N, C-alpha and C positions, 0 to 999 in steps of 0.2 A: 735867166732872170737876174736883174741887178740887185745889189744889196738893199737899196731903198725899198724894193718891192717886198723883200723878206721882212723888213721892219714893219711894213703895213700888215703883212700876214701874221706877224707876231702878237697881235692883240690890239691894234689901234682901232678906235671907233670910226666906222664908216657911215655911209648915208642912211637915210630913213628905210631903204629897202632891206638893210641889214637888220634894223630893229623889227621890221615886220617879220622877217625870217626867224628871229628870236622868239616872237610870239607864237609862231606856228610850230616850233619845235618843243615848246613846253607841253609835256604830256599829262602832268598830274602835279598837284600841289596839296600838301596837307600841313596843318598847323597844330602844334600842341602848345598850350600855355598853362603855366603853373607858377603862381607867385610873380617874381620879377623875371622869370625865365620864359622866353618865347622861342620855339623851334619851328623853322619853316624848312620843308624838304620839297624839292622840285625835281621831277624826272625830266631830263633835258636830253634831246636827241642831237648829238653832234654829227654834222654831215661831212663826209670825207671828200676831199678834192678829187680823188679818183678811187676806184675800187682798190681795196686793201687786201691782199692775198698773202697768207702764210702757208706753210706745209699742211695745216689742218683746217683751212677754210678761207672764205672770202666775205668781206663786209663792205658796205657802202655807208652805213650809219653805225653809231654806237650810242647806247642809252646810258647816261651817267646820272648820278644823284647829286644835286647841289644842295648844300646845307647852310642854313643861316641860324646862328645862335645869338640871341639878343638877351643881354642881362646887364642890369645896372646902367643902362644907356649906352652900352658898347656892343658892337656887332662883330662877331667872328665868323668867317666863311670857311667852308670845307667842301671837298669834292670826292665822291666815290666813283671809281671807274671799275665796275664789277667784271670779274673774269669768269666767263661761262665754264671754262675748263675745271674750275674749282667749285662748281655748283652755286655760283653767285649770279644774281640778276639785279636789275634796278629795283624790282619789287622786293626781293629778299633783303637787299641792303636797306631799303626804306623801312621794312618791317623790323629789322634789327634796331634801327635808330628809334623807332617807337618804343621798343622794349627797353631801351637804354635810358629812358626818361628819369627813372629813380637815381641812376648814376649822375646824370647831367644836372640834377637839382642840387648836387653837393658843390663844395667850394672848388672853383676852377684853379685857384692858386695851388692846390694840392694835385697838380696835373699828373704827377707820376702815379699817385694812388688812383686817380680816375682811369688812367690807361689800364692798370692792372685789373680794375673792376670791369672794364669793358671786355678785356681779354677773358675774364672768368665767366662772363655772362653767357657765352655761347662759343663753340668751336667754329672756325671758319668766319665767313662774312668779313674778311680782313679789309676789303675796300671801304666798307661802312666804318670800321674802326679807324681807318686812316683819315676819313673825312671828319669824324668827331675830334680826333686828336689834332688835326690840322686847324679846325675851327676854334678849339680851346686855346691852342697856342697863338693863333691869330688874335684872339680876344686878349690874351695876356700881353702880347707885344703892343697892342693898341692902348691897353690900360697903362702900360709903362711909358708909352710914347716913344718907342724905339723899334727899328726894323728887327725882324726875327733873327737875321744873321748876327746882329749885335748881341741879342739875348743869348745865342749859342757861343759867342766869343769868336766868331769867324771873320775872315778878311774878305770883303767883296771883290777886291782886286785879284783874288786868287780863284775865282770861278773858272770853270773849265770850258773849252770849246765843246759844243755838242756835235755829235754826228748828225747826218741827214740820212733818213732811212728810205730804202727803195724796196717796195713789195714785189712779190713774184708777178710777172706779167710777160707779155711778149717781149722778145729781146729788144726790138726797136723802141718799144715804150719805155723800157728800163733805161736805155741809152738816152732818150729825150729827158727823162726825169733827172738823170745824173748831170746832163748839160745845163739843166734849168736851175741847178743849185751851186753856182760857182763860188759863193761865199764860204761854203763848208769845206774845211780842209780834210775831213775824213768822212767816208760814206759807209753806211751799214746796209749790207745786201742780204735780203732774205733768200734762203735756199731750202733744200729738202725735197726736191722734185726730180724727175728724170732729166730734165733739161738744165740741171745746175751748171755744167761746164759751159754749155752754150751761152747761158746768161752772163757768167763771169767773163768769158771771152769777149762778149759784146760790150760789157762795161769797160773792160781793159782797152778796147778799140778807141774809146773816146776820152778816157782819162787815165792818168798815172797816179792819182791821189791814193793814199793809204786806204785799205778796205778792212772792215770788220764783217764777218759773215755769221749769220744766225740761222741755224738749222731747225730750231723749234722742235727738236726731237725727231726730225724727218728721216734720219738714217737709222735703220733698224739693226743693221749688222756691223760689228766692230771692224771687220776687215775693210768693208766699204767705207766706213768712217775714216779709217787710217789712210787709205789710198786717197780719198777726197781731200783730207786736211793737208797732206803733204803736197798734193797737186796744187791746192790753193796757196800754200806757203811760197811756192815758186812764182806766184802771180801777185805777190805784194800784199797778201792778207796777213794782218798783224795777229789776230787771234780768232777763234771760232767759238761761238756760244752754243751750248746745249746740243751736241752732236747727236746724241741718242736718247731714248726714253729716260725720264727723270728717275725712275726707281732702279735703273740698271747701273748701280754704282760699281759693281765688279768689272763690267766691261769698260767703264770710264777709267778705272784704275789701270787696267791693261793698256788703254789708249794713251793715257798720260805718260807712260813710260816710253812711248814710241813715237809720238808726234814731234814735228819740228817747229811748231808754233803752239803757244798756250791754248788751252781750252778753258772756257768759263762756264760755270753753272748758272742756269736761269731758272727753268721749271723745277730743278732739283732743290732749290733753296728758297725757303719762305722766311723762317725766323731764326733767331740767334741759336736756338737749340739744334738747328740743322748743321751748323758750320763745322763742328769737330769731325763728324763723319765724312764731310766733303773734302777736307784738306788733303786727303791722300788720293782723291780722285780728280781733282781740278787744280788749275793754277790760279784761278780767280773766281769771283762770284759777281752776279748782277743783282743788286739790291733795288727793289721797287717798293715804293710806299704802299701800293695797292696789294702787294703780296704779303708784306710783313705787318701791316696794320698801322703804319704812321711813322712820323718823324722820330719819336722817342725810340721805337724799336729799331729803326734804321741806324740811329747813333750807337745803340748797343751792339748791333751787328758789325759796324765799322771797327769797334774796339776788339771784338773777339776775332774777327777775320784777320786783322793786322797781327794779333798775337799768334795766329796760325800761319803767318807768312803769305797770305793770299793777296793778290791784286784785287782792286775794287772798281767796279763800274756802277753808276747809278742810272737806272733806266726808268721807263714809263710805259703806260698803256696809251690808248688814244684819250687824251685828257685836254682840258682847257687850260688857259693861262694860269688859272687858280692853282691847280695841282702842280703844274710845271714850275710855277714860282716857288712852291713849297720844296720841291726836290732840288731846284737850282740853288736854293739857299745853302744846301749841304755840300755842293760840289767841291768846295775847297778841301774836303776831306778825302776825295776820291782820286783815282788815277784816270778814269775815263767817264764821260757823260754821254748818255743817249737820251736827250730830253727834247724831242721834236714833235710830241704828240699834238700840240696846239697848232703847229705849222701845217699839219696835214688836214686841218679842217676849215670849213668856210664860214662857220658861225660861232666863233669863239665868244662865249657869254661874259668874259671878263677882259678888262684892260689894265694896263700899267706895267706889264713886263715887255721889255723891248730887247732886240738883238743889237749887239755891237759886233758886226762881222758875223761870226758864228758863236759868240759867247753871249749868254744872257746877262743883261745888265740889271742887277738887283735894285729895287726901288729904295729910296731913302724914306719913304713913308712908313709909319708904324705898322707892326705886324708883317703880314705877307706883302703888303704894298700893292694889292690889286683891288679893283672895285668892279661890281657887276655892271653890265650894260643892258641887262634884261629890264624892260620897262616895268615899273611898279613892283620890283622885287627887292 
């Protein structure tokens, strides 16, 4: 696939058939209104271009919650991509947003206090917290008339190239997927099944690009993990994400002392409080807005992780251009970016984020710089 095709995939508005598809994938909408504040939440079904398989399951669609905050004539947008592994669903995220109404009635300019109040409201439901944090900050950027990257003091020319992810599939399918993404300098390969070696050899038969491998806790034994990681290192793998189950820090510490390439925490790390204990078990961490609860917590995690000498990747779930735009804003602070969730879907409900090769080009528009294409939303 040529670069111009990926630019289209990255969120450009297409014909009326796309808009009809958007209508069909909106599952539910609820509105809360109090004073000058109006909140709209929409459960939206993202359709994947092909079946998405990890070591723990397969999906063809993902149900996210889109949030619209309107206050004083300004609209802020947010997105929650709930993670079932952490007992989250579109419905539980939406319920959290309803319960957050008393927090959202307060001053958005005190955004740090609002995040702390959202965090104290309930444990978990971090994707919902991320959506509200995103929407509030989008609102602030629009109120100030500046892009959010400028609000954070970041340089848009320093955004990182994103990896392109390849889910577990038949070896021939994985090869075709790799060949269809020539603009991406680095590929991320999902592993954690008996055919891991076969799949990696198949990828290596068609490309010599650097690889990142993500086991998603798929290897249960530390000796197996050690042998696999050192085997992968010989085949041009730069680092491996979450080799073993998240709560098994002792075996990860053992592994860290013996592997020939770095290991990164993903499922093991959620918030800033997790980082000190992980520093002895991993070389780096993968920060995701949907795990940590938003941009503000991600920024705190960057500072603490750097203080502990950890490498940093910013990652994503299956998300639209809205949430990917929020994460892309922070990439100048990271070492690696894995932000391709919107590329993997056929019905992106937002537009405004575009690819320059394999780097996301941040919009000069205020806030997050993206706008919905869902009719009447």
